[in-house]
C-alpha positions in Angstrom: 33.1 7.3 -4.6 30.4 5.3 -4.9 28.0 5.0 -1.8 28.2 1.5 -1.3 32.0 2.4 -0.9 31.2 5.4 1.7 32.0 5.0 5.8 30.8 6.8 8.3 32.8 10.2 8.8 34.2 10.5 12.0 32.1 12.6 14.1 31.3 13.2 18.0 31.0 9.7 19.4 29.7 11.0 22.3 26.5 10.8 23.6 24.7 13.4 24.7 24.1 12.4 28.6 21.0 12.0 29.7 21.5 14.3 32.4 22.0 16.9 29.9 18.9 16.4 28.3 16.9 16.1 31.6 18.4 19.8 32.9 17.2 21.3 29.2 13.6 19.8 29.7 13.2 21.0 33.3 14.2 24.2 31.7 11.8 24.2 29.2 9.4 23.2 31.8 10.0 26.7 34.1 10.6 29.1 31.0 6.9 28.0 29.8 5.2 27.1 32.6 4.3 23.6 30.8 1.0 21.8 32.2 1.3 18.7 34.4 0.2 16.5 31.7 3.1 17.5 28.7 5.4 17.6 32.3 4.4 13.7 32.7 4.9 12.9 28.7 8.5 14.6 29.1 9.3 12.7 32.5 8.4 9.4 30.9 10.1 10.0 27.4 13.1 10.9 29.4 13.0 7.5 31.1 12.8 5.8 27.9 16.1 7.5 26.8 17.8 5.8 29.9 16.4 2.5 28.5 20.1 0.7 26.6 19.9 2.0 22.5 16.1 3.1 23.1 16.9 4.3 19.3 13.0 5.8 19.4 13.3 7.6 22.6 16.5 9.4 21.2 15.2 10.0 18.0 12.1 11.7 19.4 14.0 13.9 21.7 16.4 14.9 18.7 13.3 16.3 16.9 12.2 17.9 20.3 15.6 19.8 20.3 15.1 20.5 16.3 12.0 22.1 17.0 11.6 23.7 20.3 9.6 21.3 21.8 9.8 20.1 25.5 13.3 21.5 25.4 14.3 24.5 23.5 15.6 24.7 20.2 19.4 23.3 19.7 20.2 22.0 16.3 23.9 21.0 17.2 22.6 19.0 19.9 19.5 17.4 17.5 21.7 16.4 14.9 24.2 14.7 18.0 21.0 13.0 19.1 19.9 12.1 15.3 23.8 10.7 14.8 23.1 8.2 17.8 19.6 6.5 16.9 21.0 6.8 13.4 23.8 4.3 14.9 21.6 1.9 16.3 19.6 1.4 12.9 16.7 3.9 13.5 15.5 4.3 10.0 13.8 7.7 10.4 16.9 9.2 12.5 18.8 8.0 9.3 16.5 9.5 6.5 15.7 12.8 8.8 19.9 13.2 9.1 20.4 12.7 5.5 17.7 15.5 5.0 19.4 17.5 7.5 22.5 17.2 6.4 21.6 17.6 2.9 20.8 21.2 3.4 24.1 22.1 4.4 26.0 22.1 1.3 28.1 19.2 -0.6 30.4 19.3 2.7 28.2 17.2 4.3 26.9 14.9 1.2 28.9 12.1 1.5 27.2 11.3 5.3 24.2 12.5 3.8 24.1 9.8 1.2 25.2 7.3 3.5 22.5 7.7 6.2 20.3 7.7 3.1 21.9 4.3 1.8 21.0 2.6 5.3 17.4 3.7 5.5 17.0 3.1 1.9 18.3 -0.9 2.6 15.7 -0.9 5.5 12.8 -0.1 3.1 12.8 3.6 3.8 11.4 4.9 -0.1 12.1 8.8 0.5 15.7 7.6 1.4 15.6 6.2 -2.1 14.7 9.5 -3.9 17.8 11.3 -2.0 20.3 8.9 -2.6 19.3 8.7 -6.4 18.8 12.9 -6.3 22.6 12.6 -4.8 23.9 10.4 -7.6 22.3 12.7 -9.9 23.9 16.3 -8.5 26.9 14.5 -8.0 27.2 17.0 -4.7 29.6 15.3 -2.4 29.6 11.4 -4.1 31.1 10.9 -7.8 27.8 11.6 -10.5 26.2 8.1 -11.5 23.2 8.7 -13.7 22.5 5.7 -14.7 22.7 4.6 -11.1 20.5 7.6 -9.9 17.6 6.5 -13.2 17.8 3.2 -11.5 16.9 4.3 -7.9 14.4 7.0 -9.2 12.7 3.7 -10.7 12.9 1.8 -7.8 11.0 4.4 -5.8 8.8 5.1 -8.5 7.7 1.4 -8.4 6.9 2.2 -4.6 4.5 5.2 -5.6 6.8 7.8 -4.6 5.5 10.6 -6.3 8.5 13.1 -6.7 10.1 9.9 -8.5 7.5 9.1 -10.7 7.7 13.0 -11.6 11.3 12.8 -12.0 11.4 10.1 -14.8 8.4 11.6 -16.4 10.8 14.8 -16.8 13.6 12.2 -17.8 11.5 11.1 -20.7 9.8 14.1 -22.0 13.4 16.1 -21.7 15.2 13.5 -23.6 17.3 13.0 -21.0 17.7 9.1 -21.0 21.0 8.2 -21.9 20.8 5.7 -25.0 22.7 2.7 -23.4 20.6 2.0 -20.5 18.3 -0.8 -20.9 16.3 0.2 -18.0 12.4 1.0 -18.8 9.5 2.6 -17.4 6.1 4.0 -17.9 5.4 6.4 -20.9 5.5 10.0 -19.1 1.5 10.8 -18.7 0.9 7.6 -16.9 3.5 8.5 -14.5 2.4 12.4 -14.6 -0.9 10.7 -13.7 0.6 8.7 -10.8 2.3 12.0 -9.3 -0.5 13.8 -9.1 -2.5 11.2 -7.7 -0.5 11.4 -4.9 -0.8 15.0 -4.2 2.5 16.3 -6.6 1.2 19.8 -7.6 3.5 20.5 -10.4 2.4 17.0 -11.9 -0.8 17.9 -12.2 0.6 21.3 -13.9 1.9 18.7 -16.7 -0.9 16.6 -16.9 -3.4 19.6 -17.6 -1.0 21.0 -20.0 -0.7 17.7 -21.8 -4.8 18.3 -21.9 -5.0 21.5 -22.9 -1.9 21.1 -25.8 -3.3 17.8 -27.1 0.2 16.1 -25.7 -0.1 12.7 -25.8 -3.8 12.7 -25.4 -6.3 13.9 -27.7 -7.4 18.1 -26.4 -9.8 18.4 -24.0 -10.5 21.8 -22.4 -12.4 20.8 -19.8 -9.9 17.9 -18.2 -7.5 20.7 -18.6 -8.9 23.4 -16.8 -9.9 20.7 -14.1 -6.4 19.6 -13.3 -4.8 23.5 -14.0 -7.2 24.0 -11.2 -6.4 21.5 -9.1 -2.5 22.4 -9.7 -3.3 25.6 -8.9 -5.3 25.6 -5.4 -2.3 23.7 -4.2 0.3 26.5 -5.3 1.5 25.7 -8.4 2.2 29.4 -10.0 3.0 28.0 -13.8 -0.8 26.5 -13.4 -2.3 29.6 -12.2 -0.6 31.2 -15.2 -1.9 29.3 -17.3 -5.6 28.7 -16.4 -5.7 32.6 -15.8 -4.5 32.1 -20.0 -7.4 30.0 -20.5 -10.0 32.3 -18.7 -8.9 35.1 -20.2 -8.5 34.3 -23.8 -11.7 31.9 -23.5 -9.8 28.7 -24.6 -12.3 26.1 -24.9 -14.1 27.5 -21.8 -16.0 30.6 -20.6 -14.4 33.9 -20.5 -13.7 34.8 -16.8 -11.5 37.7 -17.1 -12.1 38.7 -13.1 -10.7 35.2 -12.2 -8.2 35.5 -15.0 -7.0 38.9 -13.3 -7.2 37.2 -10.1 -4.6 34.2 -11.0 -2.9 36.6 -13.2 -1.9 38.0 -9.8 -1.6 34.9 -7.8 0.8 33.8 -10.2 2.7 37.0 -10.3 3.6 36.7 -6.3 5.7 33.4 -7.9 7.1 35.6 -10.3 5.3 34.7 -13.1 4.2 37.8 -15.5 1.5 38.5 -17.6 2.4 41.6 -19.8 -0.3 44.0 -20.5 -2.8 42.6 -17.8 -4.0 44.2 -14.5 
């Protein structure tokens, strides 16, 4: 089924009673001996929840139930409240609910896609990306790679790093369907944009391009710079390849103590270098 044809699944319709939220807040206050300022803030939020269709207040309480802030953790109530806020058009509630449902397996993917669709219609770029992800995987909805690419491209054009990275990989892995008329920027351009947006693995790919001279002239200084930034962001492959540069002196000064440290960090992520200890 196409997402545009999806309808909201029948779920519990009765809202969480305000009295229940109030009781849960009071129990949390008593159990944690919350300071007066925080108590006053909770009471203010509770008053906002009593306003008709105050979706932002309901969303904030939902997040509290999910995180255990202001009330004790109760995922069921948190998700229920996210649905309430989603039903009255709260974009972040729709997006957050979609993410929450997506972690619960393919049985919840239809409802996740429905909420991502609602949020993306209101301009939420992250929802665009995850809707594309669902189309690409075909989890709970009919797989439609063409539609996924369209949505990835839309999100990439709005500077969403993960979408830029995914489109770059589609080109690099030659996954683009021959009958797809859409075009986008060269992989290295997309990877650089994603890296500038904080995507560590895109930064790693840029570093490797400079190291291997793929799409750009080989430049070990640039390679070291990008791989180092990616490694500092926790990218295991960047740690390993930077270690290789330092161990073998690949366009940089040999630095085996630093190479050993990086190999050790990479091993923690399951990336092993035989013969180096």
